[in-house]
C-alpha positions as CSV (number, residue, x, y, z in Angstrom):
1,M,5.2,32.1,-0.7
2,A,5.6,34.1,-3.4
3,P,8.0,36.9,-3.2
4,M,7.1,40.7,-2.0
5,T,7.3,43.7,-4.4
6,S,8.5,46.8,-2.5
7,A,5.6,48.7,-3.1
8,Q,3.5,46.3,-1.1
9,P,3.1,46.3,2.5
10,A,4.8,44.3,4.5
11,D,1.7,41.9,5.8
12,E,0.0,42.1,1.8
13,C,0.7,39.0,0.1
14,A,1.6,38.9,-3.6
15,C,1.3,35.8,-6.3
16,L,0.5,34.8,-9.7
17,W,-2.3,32.8,-10.6
18,Q,-1.6,29.7,-10.9
19,G,-4.9,28.1,-12.1
20,D,-8.5,26.5,-11.8
21,F,-8.3,23.5,-9.5
22,S,-8.5,21.2,-12.3
23,E,-4.9,22.7,-13.3
24,V,-3.4,22.7,-10.0
25,Q,-4.4,20.0,-8.2
26,A,-1.5,18.1,-10.0
27,E,1.2,19.6,-8.6
28,A,-0.6,19.5,-5.0
29,D,1.1,16.4,-3.0
30,L,-2.5,16.0,-0.7
31,V,-6.2,16.3,-2.7
32,V,-8.5,15.1,-0.1
33,T,-11.9,16.1,1.1
34,G,-12.8,16.3,4.6
35,T,-14.6,18.4,7.1
36,I,-13.2,21.9,9.3
37,I,-13.3,20.2,12.9
38,S,-11.3,23.4,14.7
39,R,-9.9,26.1,14.4
40,K,-7.0,28.4,16.2
41,G,-5.1,31.2,15.0
42,N,-4.3,31.1,11.3
43,S,-4.9,27.2,11.2
44,V,-7.6,24.9,10.8
45,D,-7.8,21.3,11.7
46,L,-9.3,19.0,8.6
47,A,-11.0,15.2,9.3
48,L,-9.7,13.7,6.2
49,E,-12.9,12.2,4.8
50,R,-11.3,11.0,1.2
51,I,-7.9,10.5,-0.4
52,L,-8.3,11.5,-3.7
53,R,-4.8,11.7,-4.4
54,G,-1.4,11.5,-2.4
55,R,-0.7,9.7,1.0
56,E,-1.6,10.5,4.5
57,V,-1.7,8.0,7.7
58,Q,-3.7,10.9,9.9
59,E,-7.3,10.8,10.1
60,T,-7.1,14.6,11.0
61,V,-4.6,17.2,8.7
62,R,-3.7,20.5,10.2
63,I,-4.1,23.2,7.6
64,W,-2.2,26.6,8.1
65,L,-3.2,29.6,6.7
66,Q,-3.6,33.0,6.1
67,A,-0.4,34.8,8.1
68,R,1.7,38.1,7.5
69,D,2.2,38.0,3.7
70,Y,1.8,34.4,3.1
71,C,-0.3,34.3,-0.3
72,R,-3.1,31.5,1.9
73,P,-6.6,32.0,2.4
74,P,-8.3,34.0,5.6
75,A,-9.0,30.6,7.9
76,E,-12.7,32.7,8.9
77,N,-13.2,31.3,5.0
78,F,-13.4,27.8,6.6
79,P,-15.9,27.5,9.5
80,P,-16.2,24.5,11.8
81,G,-18.5,22.2,10.3
82,S,-17.8,23.3,6.9
83,R,-17.0,20.3,4.4
84,W,-14.0,20.8,1.5
85,V,-12.1,19.4,-1.7
86,M,-8.4,20.5,-1.0
87,A,-5.5,20.6,-2.8
88,L,-2.5,21.2,-0.1
89,Y,1.1,21.1,0.1
90,R,3.1,19.6,2.9
91,I,5.0,21.6,4.7
92,N,8.5,19.8,4.8
93,E,11.0,22.7,6.1
94,E,11.3,25.1,8.5
95,V,11.2,28.9,7.8
96,P,13.3,31.3,9.1
97,G,11.0,33.4,11.1
98,G,8.4,31.2,10.4
99,F,7.6,30.3,14.1
100,D,7.3,32.6,17.2
101,P,7.0,30.9,20.6
102,G,5.1,34.3,21.9
103,T,2.3,33.6,19.1
104,P,2.5,29.7,18.5
105,N,-1.2,29.8,17.1
106,I,-0.1,32.3,14.2
107,S,2.8,30.4,12.5
108,Y,3.9,29.6,8.8
109,G,3.6,26.1,10.2
110,R,5.1,23.0,11.5
111,I,6.9,20.2,9.2
112,G,4.2,17.3,8.6
113,D,1.7,19.6,8.5
114,Y,-0.2,21.6,4.9
115,R,-0.5,25.1,3.6
116,L,-3.2,26.0,1.6
117,S,-2.3,28.6,-1.4
118,S,-4.4,31.3,-2.5
119,C,-2.5,31.4,-5.6
120,G,-5.6,29.4,-7.5
121,G,-8.3,27.2,-7.3
122,Y,-6.7,25.1,-4.9
123,W,-10.2,24.4,-2.8
124,L,-13.8,23.9,-3.6
125,E,-17.1,23.7,-1.3
126,L,-18.4,20.2,-0.7
127,Q,-22.1,19.4,0.0
128,D,-23.9,16.6,-0.5
129,G,-21.7,14.7,-3.1
130,W,-21.4,17.7,-5.2
131,V,-18.9,20.5,-5.3
132,T,-18.4,24.2,-6.3
133,G,-15.9,26.5,-7.0
134,N,-13.2,28.3,-9.2
135,L,-13.0,24.3,-11.0
136,V,-12.3,24.7,-14.4
137,N,-12.7,27.5,-16.7
138,A,-13.4,30.1,-14.0
139,P,-11.9,33.8,-13.9
140,R,-8.7,34.3,-12.0
141,W,-9.5,35.4,-9.0
142,E,-13.2,34.1,-8.9
143,R,-13.5,31.8,-5.3
144,T,-17.4,30.8,-6.0
145,P,-17.8,31.2,-10.1
146,K,-21.4,30.8,-11.5
147,M,-21.6,27.1,-12.2
148,T,-23.3,23.8,-12.3
149,P,-22.6,21.7,-9.3
150,V,-19.8,18.7,-9.7
151,L,-20.6,15.7,-8.7
152,L,-17.6,14.7,-6.4
153,D,-17.4,11.5,-8.6
154,L,-16.5,13.3,-11.2
155,L,-13.8,15.5,-9.9
156,A,-12.3,12.2,-8.4
157,A,-11.9,10.1,-11.6
158,Y,-10.0,13.6,-13.3
159,V,-8.1,13.3,-10.5
160,R,-7.5,9.9,-11.1
161,G,-6.8,10.2,-14.4
162,E,-9.9,8.6,-15.6
163,V,-11.7,11.2,-17.1
164,D,-10.5,14.7,-19.2
165,R,-10.8,17.9,-18.3
166,Q,-13.4,18.6,-21.0
167,A,-15.8,15.9,-18.7
168,L,-15.3,18.7,-15.8
169,V,-16.2,21.7,-18.1
170,K,-19.4,20.0,-19.7
171,A,-20.4,19.0,-16.0
172,S,-20.0,22.1,-15.2
173,R,-22.4,24.3,-17.3
174,E,-25.0,21.7,-17.6
175,D,-28.3,22.8,-17.3
176,P,-29.4,23.3,-13.5
177,A,-33.0,22.0,-14.5
178,L,-31.7,18.6,-15.4
179,R,-29.6,18.6,-12.3
180,E,-32.5,19.0,-10.6
181,L,-34.6,16.5,-12.2
182,M,-31.8,13.8,-11.4
183,L,-31.6,15.0,-7.8
184,D,-35.3,14.4,-7.4
185,T,-35.3,11.1,-9.9
186,R,-32.7,10.1,-7.3
187,E,-34.9,11.3,-4.0
188,F,-37.8,9.3,-5.3
189,L,-35.7,6.1,-5.8
190,R,-34.6,6.1,-2.3
191,D,-37.9,6.5,-1.4
192,E,-39.4,3.5,-3.5
193,R,-36.6,1.4,-1.9
């Protein structure tokens, strides 16, 4: 949670941009893909599909989002059924004033759960094996920059350190017509089987 300046209202976040997804994922405790299965208060439950980096034994994790001055995105941005790649931070200690028994669904979060920062490109939308969002070299604070979708498998290889950042840059700038041709070819081959 970033400190507030005295000129801001008590419920406004103040943080510095930490970078795009390719930059911020390295510091996160857990990098995963998953589907939002429920939303309650300022939290969402994410059914894990693939762990790109880190360790988690639970099949579903709770992610705490925006409330008070916490620098996190609003829960409304993550509707049930939507799929994401997220770089998450584990909540390892209680925060004074972080839990109010009168509003248990509006909280900083519980120990063992996760939080998602809004101070960088900490999440990417995932559809049909392709990711979009503030992946690489996108403008600061831009959540849905214009880019060519990138294969999740390429992003996973980057997170594992098997390809460099330049591979992500190149993939995100590919000609959309070429991508469309690849998709058509994939569909044709699938139909031929």
